[in-house]
C-alpha positions as CSV (number, residue, x, y, z in Angstrom):
1,M,-11.4,-25.8,-52.5
2,S,-14.6,-24.2,-51.5
3,N,-16.6,-21.1,-52.1
4,E,-18.8,-21.7,-49.0
5,E,-16.8,-19.5,-46.6
6,T,-18.5,-16.2,-46.4
7,K,-17.9,-15.3,-42.8
8,R,-14.3,-14.5,-42.1
9,D,-12.7,-16.1,-39.0
10,G,-11.3,-13.8,-36.3
11,F,-10.1,-13.5,-32.7
12,S,-12.8,-13.9,-30.2
13,S,-11.3,-11.6,-27.5
14,K,-9.0,-8.7,-27.0
15,W,-6.5,-10.8,-25.0
16,G,-6.7,-13.6,-27.5
17,F,-5.5,-11.2,-30.1
18,I,-2.8,-9.7,-27.9
19,L,-1.4,-13.0,-26.8
20,A,-1.3,-14.3,-30.4
21,C,0.6,-11.1,-31.4
22,I,2.9,-11.5,-28.5
23,G,3.5,-15.1,-29.6
24,S,4.3,-13.9,-33.1
25,A,6.8,-11.4,-31.8
26,V,8.5,-13.6,-29.1
27,G,10.8,-15.7,-31.2
28,M,14.4,-16.9,-31.5
29,G,15.7,-13.4,-31.7
30,N,14.6,-12.8,-28.1
31,I,16.4,-15.9,-26.9
32,W,19.5,-16.5,-28.9
33,R,20.3,-12.9,-30.0
34,F,19.0,-10.3,-27.5
35,P,20.9,-11.6,-24.4
36,I,24.2,-11.6,-26.4
37,M,23.5,-8.1,-27.7
38,V,22.9,-6.9,-24.1
39,Q,26.1,-8.6,-22.9
40,K,28.2,-7.5,-25.9
41,Y,27.2,-3.9,-25.9
42,G,27.3,-3.2,-22.2
43,G,23.9,-3.9,-20.6
44,M,22.0,-0.6,-20.2
45,T,24.2,1.0,-22.8
46,F,22.4,-1.2,-25.3
47,L,19.0,-1.3,-23.5
48,I,18.5,2.5,-23.5
49,P,18.5,2.9,-27.3
50,Y,16.7,-0.4,-27.6
51,F,13.8,0.8,-25.4
52,I,13.7,4.1,-27.4
53,F,13.3,2.2,-30.7
54,V,10.7,-0.2,-29.3
55,I,8.6,2.8,-28.3
56,L,9.1,4.5,-31.6
57,I,8.3,1.4,-33.7
58,A,5.4,0.3,-31.6
59,S,3.9,3.8,-31.9
60,S,4.2,3.8,-35.7
61,G,4.9,0.5,-37.5
62,V,3.0,-1.9,-35.2
63,M,-0.1,0.3,-35.0
64,E,0.1,0.9,-38.8
65,E,0.2,-2.8,-39.7
66,F,-2.6,-3.7,-37.3
67,A,-4.8,-0.8,-38.7
68,L,-4.0,-1.6,-42.3
69,G,-5.1,-5.2,-41.9
70,R,-8.2,-4.4,-40.0
71,R,-9.3,-1.7,-42.4
72,A,-9.0,-4.0,-45.4
73,A,-10.1,-7.2,-43.5
74,A,-7.4,-8.9,-45.6
75,G,-3.7,-9.8,-45.6
76,P,-1.1,-7.8,-47.5
77,V,-2.4,-8.5,-51.0
78,G,-5.9,-7.2,-50.2
79,A,-4.7,-4.4,-47.9
80,F,-2.2,-3.0,-50.4
81,G,-4.9,-3.3,-53.2
82,M,-7.3,-1.3,-51.0
83,C,-4.6,1.5,-50.7
84,T,-3.9,1.8,-54.4
85,E,-7.6,1.6,-55.2
86,E,-8.4,4.5,-53.0
87,R,-5.6,6.6,-54.5
88,T,-5.7,5.6,-58.2
89,G,-8.9,3.6,-58.6
90,K,-6.9,0.4,-59.4
91,R,-6.4,-2.5,-57.0
92,R,-4.1,-4.6,-59.2
93,P,-0.8,-2.6,-58.6
94,G,-1.2,-2.8,-54.9
95,E,-2.1,-6.5,-55.0
96,L,1.0,-7.3,-57.0
97,I,3.2,-5.4,-54.5
98,G,1.4,-7.1,-51.7
99,A,2.7,-10.4,-53.0
100,I,6.2,-9.4,-51.7
101,P,5.4,-9.6,-48.0
102,I,3.5,-12.9,-48.6
103,I,6.6,-14.4,-50.3
104,G,8.7,-13.0,-47.4
105,A,6.5,-14.6,-44.8
106,L,6.5,-18.0,-46.6
107,M,10.3,-17.9,-47.0
108,L,10.9,-17.0,-43.4
109,A,8.4,-19.6,-42.2
110,I,10.3,-22.2,-44.3
111,G,13.5,-21.3,-42.6
112,Y,11.9,-21.3,-39.2
113,T,10.5,-24.8,-40.0
114,V,14.1,-26.1,-40.0
115,V,14.8,-24.4,-36.7
116,L,11.6,-25.6,-35.2
117,G,12.7,-29.2,-36.0
118,W,15.9,-28.6,-34.0
119,I,13.8,-27.3,-31.1
120,F,11.4,-30.3,-31.1
121,K,14.4,-32.7,-31.2
122,Y,16.2,-30.9,-28.3
123,T,13.0,-30.7,-26.3
124,W,12.6,-34.4,-26.6
125,L,16.2,-35.0,-25.7
126,A,15.6,-32.8,-22.6
127,I,12.6,-34.9,-21.7
128,S,14.3,-38.2,-22.3
129,G,17.5,-37.3,-20.5
130,G,19.6,-37.5,-23.7
131,L,20.6,-33.8,-23.4
132,F,21.7,-34.1,-19.8
133,A,23.7,-37.2,-20.7
134,M,25.9,-35.2,-23.0
135,G,27.3,-33.5,-19.9
136,Q,29.9,-30.8,-20.6
137,D,31.7,-32.7,-23.3
138,M,31.9,-30.2,-26.1
139,S,33.3,-33.0,-28.4
140,I,29.8,-34.5,-28.1
141,I,27.6,-31.4,-27.8
142,G,29.0,-29.6,-30.8
143,P,28.9,-32.5,-33.3
144,A,25.4,-33.5,-32.1
145,F,24.1,-30.1,-33.2
146,D,26.2,-30.2,-36.4
147,A,24.5,-33.5,-37.3
148,T,21.1,-32.1,-36.4
149,S,21.5,-29.0,-38.5
150,A,23.1,-30.9,-41.4
151,T,26.2,-28.6,-41.3
152,L,28.1,-29.4,-44.5
153,T,31.4,-28.0,-45.7
154,N,33.6,-28.6,-48.7
155,A,37.3,-29.6,-48.7
156,N,38.3,-26.0,-47.9
157,G,36.0,-25.8,-44.9
158,E,33.6,-23.5,-46.6
159,A,29.8,-23.9,-46.2
160,F,28.0,-25.6,-49.1
161,S,26.3,-23.3,-51.6
162,F,22.6,-23.4,-52.1
163,V,22.8,-25.7,-55.1
164,Q,25.3,-28.0,-53.3
165,S,23.1,-28.1,-50.2
166,V,19.9,-29.0,-52.1
167,G,21.9,-31.6,-54.1
168,A,23.2,-33.2,-50.9
169,M,19.8,-33.4,-49.4
170,F,18.2,-35.0,-52.5
171,S,21.1,-37.4,-52.9
172,S,20.6,-38.6,-49.3
173,G,16.8,-39.0,-49.9
174,L,15.9,-35.9,-47.7
175,F,16.1,-38.0,-44.5
176,G,19.6,-39.4,-44.8
177,I,21.2,-36.4,-43.1
178,G,19.8,-33.6,-41.0
179,N,16.7,-33.6,-38.9
180,G,13.9,-34.3,-41.2
181,V,11.6,-36.4,-39.0
182,W,11.5,-33.9,-36.1
183,Q,11.1,-31.1,-38.6
184,L,8.0,-32.7,-40.0
185,I,6.7,-33.4,-36.5
186,G,7.1,-29.7,-35.7
187,L,5.4,-28.6,-38.9
188,V,2.5,-31.0,-38.4
189,V,1.9,-29.7,-34.9
190,S,1.9,-26.1,-36.1
191,M,-0.4,-26.9,-39.1
192,A,-2.8,-28.8,-36.9
193,I,-3.2,-25.6,-34.7
194,M,-3.7,-23.5,-37.8
195,A,-6.2,-25.9,-39.3
196,M,-8.5,-25.4,-36.3
197,G,-8.9,-21.8,-37.3
198,V,-8.0,-18.4,-35.9
199,A,-10.2,-18.4,-32.8
200,G,-10.3,-22.2,-32.4
201,G,-6.7,-22.9,-33.0
202,I,-4.3,-20.0,-33.0
203,E,-6.0,-18.0,-30.3
204,K,-6.5,-21.0,-28.0
205,A,-3.0,-22.3,-28.4
206,N,-1.5,-18.9,-27.6
207,K,-3.7,-18.5,-24.6
208,V,-2.0,-21.5,-23.2
209,M,1.6,-21.2,-24.5
210,M,2.3,-17.5,-23.8
211,P,1.3,-17.5,-20.0
212,V,3.2,-20.8,-19.5
213,L,6.2,-19.4,-21.3
214,F,6.3,-16.3,-19.1
215,F,5.7,-18.3,-15.9
216,L,8.4,-20.8,-16.7
217,F,11.0,-18.2,-17.8
218,L,10.3,-16.2,-14.6
219,G,10.8,-19.3,-12.5
220,L,14.1,-20.0,-14.2
221,G,15.2,-16.5,-13.6
222,I,14.4,-16.7,-9.9
223,Y,16.2,-20.0,-9.5
224,I,19.3,-18.9,-11.3
225,A,19.4,-15.7,-9.2
226,T,20.0,-18.0,-6.2
227,L,23.2,-19.6,-7.6
228,D,26.7,-18.5,-6.7
229,G,28.2,-16.4,-9.4
230,S,25.0,-15.2,-11.0
231,S,25.6,-11.7,-9.6
232,E,28.3,-11.2,-12.2
233,G,25.7,-11.7,-14.9
234,Y,23.6,-9.0,-13.5
235,K,26.6,-6.6,-13.6
236,Y,26.6,-7.1,-17.4
237,I,22.9,-6.3,-17.6
238,F,22.9,-3.2,-15.4
239,T,26.2,-1.7,-16.6
240,I,26.0,1.6,-18.4
241,N,28.8,3.3,-20.2
242,P,27.9,6.8,-21.2
243,A,30.7,6.9,-23.8
244,G,29.2,3.7,-25.3
245,L,26.0,5.6,-26.1
246,A,28.0,7.7,-28.6
247,S,28.8,4.5,-30.6
248,V,26.9,4.3,-33.9
249,E,27.2,0.5,-33.8
250,V,25.3,0.3,-30.5
251,W,22.4,2.4,-31.9
252,V,22.4,0.4,-35.2
253,F,22.1,-3.0,-33.5
254,A,19.7,-1.7,-30.9
255,F,17.5,-0.5,-33.7
256,G,17.8,-3.7,-35.6
257,Q,16.9,-5.8,-32.6
258,A,13.8,-3.7,-31.9
259,F,12.8,-3.6,-35.5
260,F,12.9,-7.3,-36.1
261,S,11.7,-8.3,-32.6
262,L,8.4,-6.5,-33.1
263,S,7.8,-8.4,-36.3
264,V,7.0,-5.5,-38.6
265,A,7.4,-7.0,-42.0
266,G,4.2,-6.2,-43.8
267,N,2.8,-9.7,-43.3
268,G,2.2,-11.2,-39.9
269,S,1.0,-8.1,-38.0
270,V,-1.2,-7.2,-41.0
271,I,-2.9,-10.6,-41.2
272,Y,-3.5,-10.7,-37.4
273,G,-4.8,-7.2,-37.6
274,S,-7.3,-8.3,-40.2
275,Y,-8.8,-10.7,-37.7
276,L,-9.2,-7.9,-35.1
277,S,-12.6,-6.6,-34.1
278,K,-13.3,-3.0,-35.0
279,K,-14.2,-2.4,-31.4
280,E,-10.7,-3.0,-30.2
281,D,-8.2,-0.3,-29.3
282,I,-5.2,-0.6,-31.7
283,P,-2.9,1.8,-29.8
284,G,-3.5,-0.2,-26.6
285,S,-2.9,-3.5,-28.4
286,A,0.3,-2.2,-29.9
287,R,1.5,-1.0,-26.5
288,N,0.7,-4.4,-24.9
289,V,2.5,-6.3,-27.6
290,A,5.6,-4.1,-27.3
291,V,5.6,-4.4,-23.5
292,F,5.3,-8.1,-23.3
293,D,7.7,-8.8,-26.2
294,T,10.3,-6.7,-24.3
295,L,9.5,-8.5,-21.1
296,A,10.1,-11.8,-22.8
297,A,13.4,-10.6,-24.1
298,L,14.5,-9.3,-20.7
299,L,13.4,-12.5,-19.0
300,A,15.6,-14.4,-21.5
301,A,18.5,-12.1,-20.7
302,F,18.0,-12.6,-17.0
303,V,18.1,-16.3,-17.5
304,I,20.9,-16.7,-20.0
305,I,23.4,-14.1,-19.0
306,P,23.6,-15.0,-15.3
307,A,23.5,-18.7,-16.1
308,M,26.5,-18.3,-18.4
309,A,28.2,-16.2,-15.7
310,V,27.7,-19.0,-13.1
311,V,29.4,-21.6,-15.3
312,L,31.7,-19.7,-17.7
313,G,32.8,-16.8,-15.6
314,A,34.9,-14.5,-17.8
315,G,34.4,-17.0,-20.6
316,I,31.0,-15.4,-21.2
317,N,32.8,-12.8,-23.4
318,D,33.7,-15.5,-25.9
319,V,30.2,-16.6,-26.5
320,N,28.4,-15.6,-29.7
321,G,24.6,-15.4,-30.4
322,G,22.7,-17.5,-32.8
323,P,21.8,-21.2,-32.9
324,G,25.2,-22.1,-31.4
325,L,24.3,-20.2,-28.2
326,M,21.1,-22.2,-27.7
327,F,22.0,-25.6,-28.9
328,V,25.7,-25.8,-27.9
329,Y,26.8,-23.3,-25.3
330,L,23.6,-23.4,-23.2
331,V,23.5,-27.2,-23.2
332,N,27.0,-27.1,-21.7
333,V,26.0,-24.4,-19.2
334,F,22.7,-26.0,-18.0
335,N,24.3,-29.4,-17.7
336,A,26.9,-27.9,-15.4
337,M,24.4,-26.3,-13.0
338,P,22.7,-27.8,-10.0
339,G,19.4,-29.2,-11.3
340,G,20.7,-28.9,-14.8
341,R,18.4,-31.6,-16.3
342,I,15.3,-29.8,-15.0
343,I,16.6,-26.4,-16.1
344,G,17.3,-27.6,-19.6
345,L,13.9,-29.2,-19.9
346,I,12.1,-26.0,-18.7
347,F,14.2,-23.9,-21.0
348,F,13.5,-25.9,-24.1
349,I,9.8,-26.1,-23.4
350,C,9.8,-22.2,-23.3
351,V,11.7,-22.2,-26.6
352,L,9.3,-24.7,-28.1
353,F,6.3,-22.5,-27.3
354,A,8.1,-19.4,-28.7
355,G,8.9,-21.3,-31.9
356,V,5.5,-22.7,-32.5
357,S,3.7,-19.4,-31.8
358,S,6.1,-17.6,-34.2
359,I,5.9,-20.1,-37.1
360,V,2.1,-20.2,-36.9
361,N,2.0,-16.4,-37.5
362,L,4.5,-16.6,-40.4
363,Y,2.5,-19.3,-42.2
364,E,-0.8,-17.6,-41.5
365,A,-0.2,-14.9,-44.2
366,P,0.2,-17.3,-47.1
367,V,-2.6,-19.5,-45.8
368,A,-4.9,-16.5,-45.6
369,F,-3.8,-15.5,-49.2
370,L,-5.0,-18.8,-50.6
371,Q,-8.3,-18.4,-48.7
372,E,-8.8,-14.8,-49.9
373,K,-7.6,-15.0,-53.5
374,F,-8.4,-18.5,-54.5
375,K,-11.2,-19.4,-52.1
376,F,-9.5,-22.4,-50.5
377,N,-11.2,-23.6,-47.4
378,R,-9.2,-23.4,-44.2
379,V,-7.9,-27.0,-44.1
380,A,-7.1,-27.1,-47.8
381,A,-5.1,-23.9,-47.6
382,V,-3.2,-25.1,-44.5
383,A,-2.4,-28.4,-46.2
384,A,-1.2,-26.8,-49.4
385,I,1.1,-24.4,-47.6
386,G,2.2,-27.2,-45.3
387,V,3.3,-29.4,-48.2
388,I,5.3,-26.5,-49.8
389,G,6.9,-25.8,-46.4
390,A,7.8,-29.4,-45.8
391,L,9.4,-30.0,-49.2
392,V,11.4,-26.8,-49.3
393,S,12.5,-26.8,-45.7
394,L,13.7,-30.4,-46.0
395,S,15.7,-29.5,-49.1
396,I,17.5,-26.4,-47.7
397,Q,18.6,-27.8,-44.3
398,P,22.4,-27.3,-44.8
399,W,21.7,-23.8,-46.2
400,T,19.3,-22.6,-43.5
401,S,21.5,-19.9,-42.1
402,Q,22.1,-18.3,-45.5
403,W,18.4,-18.7,-46.4
404,M,17.4,-16.9,-43.2
405,D,19.9,-14.1,-43.8
406,V,18.5,-13.4,-47.3
407,V,15.0,-13.2,-45.9
408,S,15.8,-11.2,-42.8
409,I,18.3,-8.8,-44.4
410,Y,16.3,-8.0,-47.6
411,I,12.8,-9.2,-47.7
412,C,11.5,-8.5,-44.2
413,P,12.5,-4.8,-44.1
414,L,11.3,-4.3,-47.6
415,G,7.9,-5.7,-46.7
416,A,7.8,-3.4,-43.6
417,M,8.7,-0.4,-45.8
418,L,6.1,-1.2,-48.4
419,A,3.4,-1.6,-45.8
420,G,4.4,1.8,-44.3
421,I,4.4,3.5,-47.8
422,M,1.0,2.0,-48.6
423,F,-0.5,3.2,-45.3
424,F,1.2,6.5,-44.7
425,W,1.8,7.7,-48.3
426,V,-0.7,6.0,-50.6
427,L,-3.8,5.7,-48.4
428,K,-5.4,9.1,-47.8
429,K,-4.5,10.6,-44.4
430,E,-8.1,10.8,-43.3
431,T,-8.7,7.2,-44.1
432,A,-5.5,6.1,-42.3
433,M,-6.4,8.1,-39.2
434,D,-9.9,6.7,-39.1
435,A,-8.4,3.2,-39.4
436,V,-6.1,3.5,-36.5
437,S,-8.5,5.4,-34.3
438,E,-11.5,3.1,-34.7
439,G,-12.2,1.5,-31.4
440,A,-9.7,3.6,-29.5
441,K,-10.7,5.4,-26.3
442,K,-9.9,8.7,-28.0
443,R,-8.9,9.7,-31.5
444,V,-5.2,9.2,-32.3
445,G,-3.4,12.5,-32.8
446,D,-1.9,13.7,-36.1
447,W,1.5,13.0,-34.5
448,F,1.0,9.3,-35.5
449,H,0.7,10.0,-39.2
450,T,3.7,12.4,-39.2
451,L,5.8,10.0,-37.2
452,G,4.9,7.1,-39.5
453,K,5.3,9.0,-42.7
454,F,8.6,10.9,-42.0
455,V,10.3,8.7,-39.4
456,Y,9.1,5.1,-39.5
457,V,9.1,4.6,-43.3
458,P,12.7,6.1,-43.7
459,L,13.8,3.9,-40.7
460,A,12.4,0.8,-42.5
461,L,14.5,1.8,-45.6
462,L,17.5,2.3,-43.3
463,A,17.0,-1.2,-41.8
464,L,17.3,-2.6,-45.4
465,I,20.4,-0.5,-46.1
466,L,22.1,-1.2,-42.8
467,G,21.3,-4.9,-42.9
468,A,23.0,-5.2,-46.3
469,F,26.0,-3.2,-45.0
470,Y,26.5,-5.0,-41.8
471,G,25.4,-8.4,-43.0
472,G,22.3,-8.4,-40.7
473,I,21.3,-6.2,-37.8
474,G,18.6,-8.1,-36.2
């Protein structure tokens, strides 16, 4: 630990910040969930409400979290403390509440660490040819992923409980089952980027990964468009059913997809905002993040849905989202296509970049907390959080899906709601408006505060309630 750090690290350029924020938003939800939501709920029938919610959340929650972090020059603990201090003269209550988003970020990062291990392994299999060698034999593809993900069930075919999962991992020595080695490789790569700092590591990495991801996804989309049968996939995307727009479920899941895709959880966007120069335009940055996150999701849909239509035909209707889509169904689909080995390789490189950029953002909030609260130097903070992430993620491998459900259904929307309450309800309106307007080309109108206070905060509460009711909406 060190008390020597007096100057806070930060992004060195506007586009470095934007690309890092895009990297935090572009994650697995864009790749293994969004295309299936588009296909399941009727293409444009789903996309219209999705676009509406993206605009609404970007214009309120994303701007709010960037402004909150920048105003406090701190993560959630310091930012929430700033809010309660202005209102009541006491920082402690806000700092205690701010621990909730920090815990949420760490828990989500730990679950993502397991997933990142899967991605690193499959990227290597794509490079080595092992993935293509599986062909279309689902008796090989399916069990290969089950072994990687340490899927364990009892005699009744039920998934192991948390206690059973942890017990199974420790009894096997943490590396006897699952994907521990690749998991640690993925974590070490991510921590190495973080150890180099915000400008020297996170910003530089995203300046490479995000342009390459978009370029490769665009190339895949163009190639797949040339294949026979792909047109059926575009019909799924561009279909609109006016009657479907009356479905409550369509609007609920479109809202959930937008809410979680934009990474409003009171942690990642707050901490990245804290590194943003006061000269930068927050409304413009929020708009760019929303646009490019949506483009990434659409590119994924334009790759995955037509690809499945080429190979599966009407069987596309039987495909579900989640890890099974990416590590089972798409392996089968890509292997069946002309140039399948190259397609699979490019796809998993894109997924790898999306995974690394997201996990770096998630771990950044707890790393910054150690730096701010306990005066750890950068490397020591990264190492401490990395050790925690490694030990817990190795232990929970068979229970990863349930772990991620708990975090995404309850803790993430709670963090988003708390950040919104702190900014729109606790912080004085004049302070909040100054915070979001600083660096903007013109002062943000009062509409922003009204929208955030009376629409966004209730929507964050609704995300929590609906997530619990539906068992997850994003």
